[in-house]
N, C-alpha and C positions, 0 to 999 in steps of 0.2 A: 595436583588437584584436578578435579573434573568440573567442567563448566557446561551448563545447558544454555545455549544461545537461541533465542527466538525473537520474533519481531512482527510488526504489522498485523496485529490481530484484527483490527478494524471492527471491533464489536459495535453492533448497531447498524451494520451495513444492510441496506435493502436492495435487492436485485430486481429491477423492473417491477417494483411494487410488491415483491415477494419478501416477507420477513425471513431473516436467516437466524433468528434468535435460537431456535432449537439446534440448528447446525453448529452455531457458535458454542452452545453448551456442550455438545458432543466433542467438538474439536478441542476445546480447552480441557475437558475431562481427559481426552487422549494425551494432551501435553502433560497434565498432572500425573497420569499413569506412567508415562515415560520417566518422569522425575522420580516417582516412587520406585521404579524398577532399577534405574541407573544410579540413584543416590548421588547426584552432583553436589559439590561443595558450594557452588554458586550458580544461580539462575540470573541471566541477563535478558531483559526485554528491551530491545533497542528502538522503542518508539512506535507511535500509532497504535496505542492500546484501543482507542476509539476511532470510529469512522467520521465523527463530527465533533466540533468544538462544543456542542451543546448536547451531550448524550442524554438519553432518557434515563429514568430511574432504574428501569430494568437492565439497561446496559451497564450503568454504574454498579449495580448490585452484582452483576456477573463478573465484571473485572475485579472488583474488590474481593469477591469470594475466591476467584482463581488465584490472585496474588497471595491470599491467606493460605489457601491449600498448598501452594508451592512452598511457602515458608514452613508449613507444618511437616514437609518431607525432611526437614533438617537443614535445608540449604539456605544460605544467605540469598536474598532476592534484591536485585537492583533494577529499577525501571526508569526510563527517561521519556520525555515528551517528544512526539513527532510532529510533522506539519499538520496532521489532522487533529491533534490534541489541543486542548486549551491548557497551555503551560501553566498559567496562573491558577487555574482551577485544580490542576494536579498538585501544585505546590500547596494549595489550601488544604489538601488531604495529608500533608506531611505529619501533622501531630498524630493522626490515626495510624499512619504507616509506621512511624517510629515506635509507637506503642505496640504494634504488631511485629516489630523486628524487620520491617521492610523499608528499603531506601528508595525514595521517589525524588526525581529531579525533573521538574516540569519545564522550567525555562532557564535561560542563561542568567546567572547573577553576577554582580560586580566582584564579589569575593571569590578568587580562584579556589580557595580552600573548600568552598561549598561543593565543588565538582571533583574532588579527589577523595576517594573512599578507600580506607584501609581495612584489611581483615586477615584472619588466620583460620585455616581449615582445622577440622577436628584432628587431622594428622600432623598439625604443626607447620604446614606450609603457609608462609606469609605472602599476601598479595596486595597489590595496589591497583585501583581502577580509576582511570580518568573518564568521567561521564559527561558528555557534551550533548544536551538536547538540541533539537532542530533550531537553527538560527536563520531567520529569513534574511534575504539580501537587503531588504529595505531597512532592517534594523542593524545589520552589520555595516552598511555603508550610509554615511550621513547624507541628508538631502542635498547639501551643497556639493558633495562629491558626485552624486548621481547626475546633477545638472551640468557639471563641468567636464565629466568624463565621457568618452565614447563608450559604446556597448562593449567593445573588446576590453577597454580599460576597466570598465566596471566589473566585468567577469574576472579579470586578473586581480583587481582590488579585493573582491570578495574572497578569492582563494588565498590571497596574502593574509587577509584578516583571520581567516580560519586557521591558517598555518601558524600565525603568531599565538592565537588562543591555545591551540593544541600544544605548541612548544612550551607555553607557560604551564599548562596543566601536567605535562609529562617531564618537566625539568628534574623531577625527583626520581626518574627511572634510571637510577645509577647503581643501586645495590645489587650485588651479584647473587644474593641469597633470597631474592624475592621475585615472585611472578608479577610482571608488569602488563596491564591490560588497558584497552581503550574501548569505549562504546560511544557511538555517535549515530545521528540520524541525518544522512546526507547522500548526495550522489557523487560517485567517484568516476573520473574520466576513464573510459574504456570498459565500464561495466555494462552489462546487457539489461535493459529494462524488462520488466516482467510481462509486458504486453497490455496491461490494464491501468497503469498509474496515470494520474492526471498530468498531461504534458506540461502544464504551467509550473509544476514543481520538479520536473526532471529534465528540463532544457539545460543547455550548457551554461546558462547564466548562473545555475546553482551547482554546477559540477566543479569539483576540486581534484587536483592530481593526488595520486596515492602517496606522493612524497611528503604530504603534510603530516603523515604518521611517522613516528620515530623508529629507527632501526632497532632500538632497545626494547620495543614492545614485543611481548611473546605472542599476543593475539589481539586483533582488532575486530570487535563484534559490531557489525553495521546493520542498520535498518533503513528502510525507505524504498528500495527496489525489491520487488516481490518474487524474483527468481533466485533460488539458492545458487550461489556461485562464489568462486574464489577470484580475487582481484590481484593482479600482479602489483607488488609493492615492496618496500624495504623490510617488511615483516609480514607475517601471515595476516592477510586482510580478507574478510569474508562477510557476505550477506547470508543470513539464515534463510531468507525467503519467507513468504507468508504461509501459515499453516492451513489457510483456506483461500481458494481462488476467489477474488472479490468480484470478478466479472468474466464475461466470455472471452475477453482478450487474454486471459490467463489460463485457459482451459488445458494448455499443454504443460503447464508447470506441475511439478511434483511437490505437493505440500509436505513440509517436513520441519523438523528442528535440527539444530546442529549440536553435536556433542564434541567437546574438546578435552583432551587429557594432556596436561603439560606440567612441568616442574620448572624451578628456577634455572636448572642446568640442562634441560632437555627440550627439544623442539616440540611444538604443538602437534598432536596427532588428532586429526579431524575425521568425523564420520557423520553422515546424515541418517536420521531416523525418520521414516515416513509417518505422516499423520493422515490416516485415510478415513476419518470419521465424517467428513463433509460430503454432501451430495455432489456428484460429479457434474461437470458442465460439458455439453456437447453441441456441435453444430451439424445440422443435416441440411441437404439441398435436394431440390427436385421439383417436378411439376406436381400438381395435385394427385394425378394418377400414380406417380412414382411414390409420393409420400404415403399414399393409401396402402402401398404394398410393403413398405419397410417395417421391420420390427424395431421400434425406437429403442435406443440404448437407455439404460437406467440413469436417471438424473434430470436436471433442468436442461431445456433445449433452446437453442437459437436456430431459427428456421429461415433459410434463404429460399424463397419461392420462385420457381422459374415460370412465372405466369405474368401476363400484363396486368397492371393494377386495375382493380374494379371494386365497386362497392360490395361489401360482404365477404371479400376474399379472406380477410383475417379470421372471421368467424368460421369459415369453412376449414381453414388450417387448424384452428383451435379445437374444432370438433374431432379432427383426425388425430391430433397430437395434444392432448390436454395438458401435458407438462411443458408446452412451449411458452416461454416467458417473453421471448423477443421474436417477432415475425417481420421479415423485411423482404422486399423484392430483391432477387439476386442482383448484386452490383453489376454483373456482366450484362444485364438487360436494361440498366438505367443509362440513358444517354449522358454523355459527359457534359458538364456545364458549358453553355455557350454553343452547343451543337444544334440548337433549335433553328428553325428557319428565320426567325426574327425575334427581337426583344420588344415586348409590349411597351408603348408609351403610356405613362401613368396619368399625365395631365388630362383632366376632363373625362376620365373613364371610371365607370362604376366598379366596385369590388367584384361583382359577378363577371364583368367583361374581362377584368384583369386575370381572374382565376381561370376563365375559359381560355385565355391566351396562354397561360401557364400550362394548362393541361394539353393544349394543342402542341406546344413546343416540346413537351415531354412525351408525346405520342400516346396520350391517354384519351381515348374516345369513348368515354363511359358517361352516359347521361345520368346514371344513378349517383355518381360522385358529384356532379353539378347540382343535382337535387338536394343531396345531403348538405352541400355548402350553402345553398339557399336557406335551408331550414336553420342551420347554425347562425347564419348572418341575421336572419329575422329574429331569432332568439336573443342574440346579443343586442340588437338595436332596440328591442322592446322590453 
């Protein structure tokens, strides 16, 4: 059978105020085109369909249309909830999904059978998929355990709980004439983060060892980390990565989907197929004079300016580089915290005095910035 594995669409993502709705339409159209060309038997979306738990109507429309289009290629389609998704809201769409021939699993349910999906390809290959949506540590570990355990014990307890859940879901992975698959949205120890995920959900407290997956699985399709990669484990374990770089921390990632060909008696053959429809993200550095001389690359820009901060600097950079979404002073020019001559005492000092001390400690001698602060302060107070 052939499997198309994708994840972390993050539909609805806004980058520094810039809507990426059109990019997402193009990216998902690219994923659908790959499915039409490759004709997979099964499409797995391993979580984070949306960027927020309260997606807009436009984002919901785009995701449901993409799932429908993938189903119309002739593939079975299974999607699970990620940490950015509202699991209960995804489950509320299950009647629609089932009518469309799509399998949605938004949140972890008490009945293990809810998370075990069986199917047969057009060629007669039988498969079974254990589908585990994102499970937060606070739900996996009871409050009493969190109060009584140390941080290290809590980490281990979370991994133990996930291991027991997956063992229960995969206990039927024994038949020699069936392809056994797992999909989950989680962090595996040893995997490389994509550079842009929120640290709160990728710290070791949420990481589990790859040994939670059974050696009898033919392939494990993971979501959560945005860099496409294989993870060492007792069976083939892989992140598909995101088909669109969600922020500048991911600009070096290669957006792609993963195609897997496997049978009940042969090892999984894996290849990446790039998805290049999204606007590229780039970082450029330099003084204003240097930035004026460069030919900016195509795409959205993050600019590190090698100038001392001053009022109007952002506008000058924006005029030179209209595609700049993020403009910062080059970190190499910013004094390290605590490197100032002294720390201002707050008691009895006005906001203007405190702000002036802050500017002095950071080496910013620009009266224009002080004047702008005064204007903002007066506006807030009145």
